[in-house]
C-alpha positions as CSV (number, residue, x, y, z in Angstrom):
1,M,17.3,10.8,9.1
2,R,16.1,8.0,6.6
3,G,13.2,5.6,7.7
4,I,10.4,3.5,6.4
5,Y,6.6,3.7,7.2
6,T,3.7,1.5,7.0
7,L,0.0,1.1,7.8
8,A,-1.3,-1.4,10.3
9,N,-3.2,-2.3,13.1
10,D,-3.7,-5.3,15.3
11,N,-5.6,-7.0,12.5
12,V,-2.6,-7.3,10.3
13,Y,-0.3,-8.2,13.2
14,D,1.2,-11.4,11.4
15,Q,1.9,-9.6,8.2
16,L,3.1,-6.6,10.3
17,I,5.9,-8.9,11.7
18,A,6.6,-10.6,8.5
19,F,7.3,-7.1,6.9
20,I,9.2,-6.1,9.8
21,N,11.3,-9.2,9.9
22,S,12.0,-8.8,6.2
23,C,13.0,-5.0,6.9
24,H,15.5,-6.6,9.4
25,I,16.9,-9.3,7.6
26,N,17.2,-7.6,3.8
27,V,17.6,-4.1,4.9
28,G,19.0,-3.6,8.4
29,K,18.1,-4.1,11.9
30,D,18.7,-0.5,12.8
31,I,16.6,1.2,10.0
32,P,13.8,3.2,11.7
33,I,10.3,1.9,10.9
34,C,7.1,3.8,11.9
35,V,3.9,2.3,11.8
36,I,0.9,4.6,11.0
37,P,-2.1,3.5,12.8
38,Y,-4.7,2.6,10.8
39,N,-7.1,2.9,13.4
40,N,-7.2,2.7,17.5
41,N,-6.8,-1.1,17.4
42,M,-3.2,-1.0,17.9
43,D,-2.4,-2.8,21.5
44,K,-0.6,-5.7,19.8
45,V,1.4,-3.3,17.5
46,K,2.1,-1.4,20.5
47,A,3.8,-4.3,22.0
48,I,6.0,-4.8,19.0
49,T,7.7,-1.6,19.9
50,Q,9.0,-3.2,23.2
51,R,10.4,-6.1,21.1
52,Y,12.0,-4.0,18.4
53,P,13.8,-0.9,19.4
54,N,13.7,0.5,15.7
55,I,10.0,0.6,15.6
56,T,7.8,3.7,16.5
57,I,4.1,4.2,16.1
58,F,3.1,7.7,14.2
59,D,1.9,9.9,17.0
60,N,1.1,13.3,15.3
61,Q,-2.7,13.3,15.9
62,E,-3.1,16.7,13.9
63,A,-1.6,15.3,10.7
64,I,-4.0,12.3,11.2
65,A,-7.0,14.4,11.8
66,Q,-6.4,16.5,9.0
67,W,-5.6,14.0,6.5
68,D,-8.5,12.0,7.5
69,K,-10.8,15.2,7.2
70,F,-9.2,15.9,3.6
71,Y,-9.8,12.5,1.9
72,W,-13.3,11.9,3.6
73,E,-14.3,15.2,2.0
74,C,-12.7,14.2,-1.5
75,W,-14.9,10.9,-1.1
76,N,-17.9,12.8,-0.1
77,A,-17.7,15.0,-2.9
78,H,-17.6,11.9,-5.3
79,P,-20.6,11.4,-7.6
80,M,-20.7,7.7,-6.0
81,S,-21.6,9.2,-2.5
82,Q,-25.0,9.4,-3.7
83,A,-25.4,6.0,-5.4
84,S,-27.2,3.1,-3.8
85,R,-25.5,1.9,-0.6
86,W,-25.4,-1.7,-2.0
87,L,-22.7,-0.4,-4.5
88,R,-20.4,0.6,-1.9
89,P,-16.9,-1.2,-2.0
90,S,-15.4,-3.3,0.2
91,W,-12.9,-0.3,1.2
92,Y,-15.8,1.9,1.7
93,K,-15.0,4.0,4.9
94,T,-12.0,2.5,5.7
95,N,-8.4,4.4,6.3
96,V,-6.3,3.1,3.6
97,A,-5.5,6.7,2.6
98,R,-4.3,7.5,6.1
99,K,-0.8,6.5,4.8
100,L,-0.4,10.2,3.3
101,V,0.4,11.2,6.7
102,A,3.9,10.1,6.0
103,F,4.2,13.5,4.2
104,D,4.0,15.2,7.6
105,G,6.2,12.5,9.4
106,E,9.9,12.7,11.2
107,F,12.1,11.3,8.4
108,D,13.8,13.7,6.0
109,E,13.6,10.9,3.5
110,F,11.4,7.9,3.6
111,I,9.8,5.0,1.8
112,F,6.3,3.8,2.5
113,F,5.3,0.2,2.1
114,D,1.9,-1.5,2.6
115,A,1.9,-4.2,5.3
116,D,1.1,-7.0,3.0
117,T,4.9,-6.7,1.9
118,L,8.2,-8.5,2.4
119,V,11.4,-6.6,1.6
120,M,13.5,-8.4,-0.4
121,K,17.0,-6.0,-0.8
122,S,18.4,-2.7,0.2
123,V,16.4,0.5,-0.4
124,D,19.5,2.5,-1.1
125,D,18.8,3.1,-4.3
126,V,15.4,4.5,-3.8
127,F,17.0,7.1,-1.3
128,D,19.5,7.7,-4.1
129,K,16.8,8.5,-6.5
130,L,15.2,10.9,-3.9
131,K,18.1,13.2,-4.3
132,S,16.8,14.1,-7.8
133,Y,13.1,13.2,-7.7
134,D,10.2,14.2,-5.3
135,L,8.6,10.8,-5.5
136,V,9.9,7.5,-6.3
137,F,7.9,4.6,-7.4
138,D,8.2,1.0,-8.6
139,D,5.0,-0.4,-10.1
140,W,3.4,-1.2,-13.3
141,E,0.4,0.7,-12.9
142,H,1.4,2.8,-16.1
143,K,0.9,-0.1,-18.3
144,K,-3.1,-0.1,-17.8
145,R,-5.1,0.8,-20.4
146,E,-8.8,1.3,-20.6
147,P,-10.9,0.0,-19.1
148,L,-8.7,-1.5,-16.4
149,T,-7.6,2.0,-15.2
150,E,-8.8,3.6,-11.9
151,L,-9.2,7.1,-13.9
152,D,-11.4,8.2,-16.5
153,I,-8.2,9.1,-18.5
154,K,-10.3,10.7,-21.6
155,Q,-11.6,13.2,-18.8
156,V,-8.2,13.9,-17.1
157,A,-6.8,14.5,-20.6
158,Q,-9.7,17.1,-21.6
159,D,-9.3,18.6,-18.2
160,L,-5.5,19.0,-18.2
161,S,-6.0,19.9,-22.0
162,I,-3.2,17.4,-22.8
163,A,-3.0,14.2,-25.0
164,E,-4.1,10.9,-23.3
165,E,-0.7,9.2,-24.1
166,Q,0.9,11.9,-22.0
167,I,-1.2,10.6,-18.9
168,Y,-0.4,7.1,-18.7
169,P,3.3,7.0,-18.2
170,V,2.7,9.2,-14.7
171,I,0.0,6.9,-13.4
172,H,1.2,4.9,-10.4
173,C,0.5,2.9,-7.5
174,V,0.5,3.8,-3.9
175,S,1.5,0.2,-2.1
176,F,5.3,1.4,-2.4
177,W,6.6,5.0,-2.8
178,G,9.5,7.1,-1.6
179,S,9.5,10.8,-0.7
180,K,10.1,13.8,1.4
181,P,8.2,15.9,3.9
182,G,6.6,19.1,2.3
183,V,6.1,17.4,-1.3
184,F,2.5,17.3,0.2
185,S,1.3,18.4,3.7
186,Y,-1.8,18.8,5.4
187,K,-0.9,22.4,6.2
188,N,-1.3,22.9,2.3
189,L,-4.0,21.2,0.9
190,D,-6.0,24.0,-0.1
191,N,-5.4,23.8,-3.7
192,L,-6.1,20.4,-4.0
193,R,-9.2,20.9,-2.1
194,K,-10.3,23.5,-4.9
195,K,-9.2,21.2,-7.6
196,L,-11.0,18.1,-6.3
197,I,-14.0,19.3,-4.5
198,T,-14.8,22.7,-5.8
199,E,-14.0,22.1,-9.4
200,K,-15.0,18.5,-9.1
201,K,-11.8,16.8,-10.2
202,I,-12.4,13.9,-8.1
203,S,-15.2,12.8,-10.5
204,W,-11.8,11.8,-12.5
205,I,-12.0,8.5,-10.4
206,K,-14.1,6.2,-11.8
207,D,-16.9,4.8,-9.9
208,K,-15.4,1.4,-9.4
209,S,-12.5,3.0,-7.5
210,W,-14.4,5.3,-5.1
211,W,-12.5,5.1,-1.8
212,S,-9.2,3.8,-3.5
213,D,-6.4,5.3,-2.0
214,S,-4.1,4.9,-5.0
215,A,-6.5,6.8,-7.4
216,L,-6.8,9.5,-5.0
217,F,-2.8,9.6,-4.7
218,C,-3.0,9.5,-8.8
219,C,-5.2,12.8,-8.9
220,M,-3.2,14.5,-6.3
221,T,0.3,14.0,-8.2
222,L,-1.8,15.0,-11.5
223,I,-2.7,18.4,-10.2
224,N,0.3,19.5,-8.2
225,K,2.8,17.6,-10.7
226,P,6.0,16.6,-8.2
227,S,8.7,15.6,-10.0
228,R,8.8,11.5,-10.3
229,F,10.6,8.4,-10.9
230,N,9.3,5.1,-11.7
231,F,12.0,2.1,-11.7
232,T,10.0,0.1,-14.0
233,Q,10.6,2.8,-16.6
234,S,14.1,3.0,-15.9
235,D,16.4,2.9,-19.1
236,D,18.4,0.1,-16.8
237,S,16.7,-3.0,-17.5
238,R,18.1,-4.3,-14.5
239,Q,15.9,-2.0,-12.3
240,R,12.7,-3.2,-14.1
241,T,11.4,-6.0,-12.3
242,G,7.9,-7.5,-11.0
243,N,6.8,-7.1,-7.4
244,C,3.4,-8.7,-7.2
245,A,2.9,-12.5,-5.4
246,N,0.0,-13.1,-7.5
247,A,1.1,-12.1,-11.2
248,D,4.9,-12.4,-11.2
249,N,7.4,-15.1,-11.7
250,F,10.2,-15.3,-9.0
251,V,12.9,-17.3,-8.2
252,T,14.2,-17.9,-4.6
253,I,17.5,-18.1,-3.5
254,D,18.0,-18.1,0.4
255,N,14.6,-16.8,0.9
256,V,15.0,-13.9,-1.0
257,L,13.2,-13.7,-4.4
258,Y,14.6,-12.6,-7.7
259,N,13.3,-11.8,-11.1
260,E,12.7,-14.7,-13.0
261,D,13.8,-13.1,-16.2
262,G,17.4,-12.4,-15.6
263,L,17.4,-13.1,-11.8
264,K,17.0,-9.2,-11.3
265,P,16.9,-8.2,-7.8
266,I,13.4,-7.0,-6.6
267,H,12.5,-4.3,-4.0
268,R,9.6,-6.3,-2.4
269,L,7.0,-9.0,-2.9
270,H,3.6,-7.6,-2.4
271,Y,0.8,-10.0,-1.6
272,M,-1.9,-7.8,-3.2
273,T,-5.5,-9.1,-3.5
274,Y,-5.1,-11.7,-0.8
275,G,-7.0,-11.3,2.6
276,V,-6.2,-10.5,6.2
277,S,-7.8,-13.7,7.3
278,Q,-5.7,-15.8,4.6
279,F,-2.6,-14.9,6.4
280,Q,-4.0,-15.4,9.9
281,N,-5.1,-18.9,8.6
282,L,-1.6,-19.6,7.4
283,C,0.0,-18.6,10.8
284,K,-2.7,-21.0,12.3
285,G,-1.6,-23.9,10.2
286,I,-4.6,-23.8,8.0
287,D,-3.7,-23.7,4.3
288,E,-4.7,-21.0,1.7
289,P,-4.1,-20.6,-2.0
290,I,-1.4,-18.1,-1.5
291,Q,1.6,-17.8,-3.8
292,Y,4.9,-17.9,-2.1
293,K,3.1,-18.6,1.2
294,D,6.5,-20.3,2.4
295,I,8.4,-17.2,2.0
296,F,5.7,-15.5,4.0
297,L,6.0,-18.0,6.8
298,H,9.7,-18.0,6.7
299,Y,9.8,-14.2,7.6
300,R,6.7,-14.4,10.0
301,F,8.5,-16.8,12.2
302,I,12.1,-16.2,11.5
303,F,12.9,-15.2,15.4
304,E,10.4,-17.3,16.7
305,P,10.6,-20.7,14.8
306,E,9.3,-22.8,17.7
307,H,5.8,-21.1,16.6
308,K,5.9,-21.8,13.1
309,P,3.2,-24.4,11.7
310,S,5.1,-27.8,11.1
311,Q,2.5,-28.4,8.3
312,L,-0.6,-26.8,6.8
313,R,-3.9,-28.7,6.9
314,P,-6.9,-28.1,4.4
315,K,-9.5,-25.8,5.5
316,K,-12.6,-27.6,6.9
317,V,-16.1,-27.2,5.6
318,G,-17.5,-25.3,8.5
319,E,-14.4,-22.7,8.3
320,V,-15.4,-22.0,4.8
321,I,-19.1,-21.4,5.5
322,I,-18.1,-19.2,8.4
323,E,-15.9,-17.1,5.9
324,K,-18.5,-16.8,3.4
325,V,-21.3,-15.7,6.1
326,K,-18.6,-12.9,7.5
327,K,-18.0,-11.5,3.9
328,L,-22.2,-11.3,3.4
329,Q,-22.1,-9.6,7.1
330,G,-19.5,-7.1,5.8
331,K,-21.6,-6.2,2.8
332,I,-24.7,-5.8,4.7
333,K,-22.9,-3.6,7.3
334,R,-21.4,-1.2,4.7
335,A,-24.7,-0.8,3.2
336,Y,-26.1,0.7,6.7
337,M,-22.9,2.6,7.5
């Protein structure tokens, strides 16, 4: 059985609904979608399963517990675990890497999407690639060079005894990927623990990327070396497109986005770098500087148009102050976690 995974909780409810609706419209209303619980704050997400018969919640608690244990052990072994508490990143002690439980899920073939995503077209081409590859990506992470990389490329090259230029092409993101059970599994993490923790390969990850799920996933694939395909490296130029709302230019046709260069269909629109509260504000009718906000609102309210804001108002001064205070409180909280 083929299916789609995402990672969510009640905090990203609006984004999750928009994501599910985009799958419904642009992939098919019957494709199974399994929501991996980010934490126990899941009451509103559970209610979604009553409205959408194709939605389930990942419930293999052993897999969740063992993957949680693995990535916490990895982060505790990183040199940054001994650094000043004031240097802790915003994703410190978060469960973003919990998405890796997809490898121990029920789907024979699957695609993972971050919840801050809108699906723009069929994913049959991804499943087709899974006939030949263990992992399928569609991102441009491999184009980054120092100092923008999450990994210390020089150190990785030295430890693996290969040239630095051989590493860049296999670097990837973790916001979108297709795979199959068993490529990784919580039942077979001993080799990764040995390499990352005992042999300290976790230090491949730069200090700035401590607790980054994409950095950890890259280390895992560099060590285990599963076969992979990235659409952005395809010989077919029609398969090489953008995907980021804040970085790429798209053309909108009937609420579906296409690459501006050549009107190439894109797999997804990823709203990376935008905060959860910004999408919550949009849904309440408060304007936010988000690219393609109209597309998000279209899919969020496509099946409940009566609740869609008729217009967006500017943010009030008091609301701006409250948001800044919350950010400061978050930094203080992380320092004492």
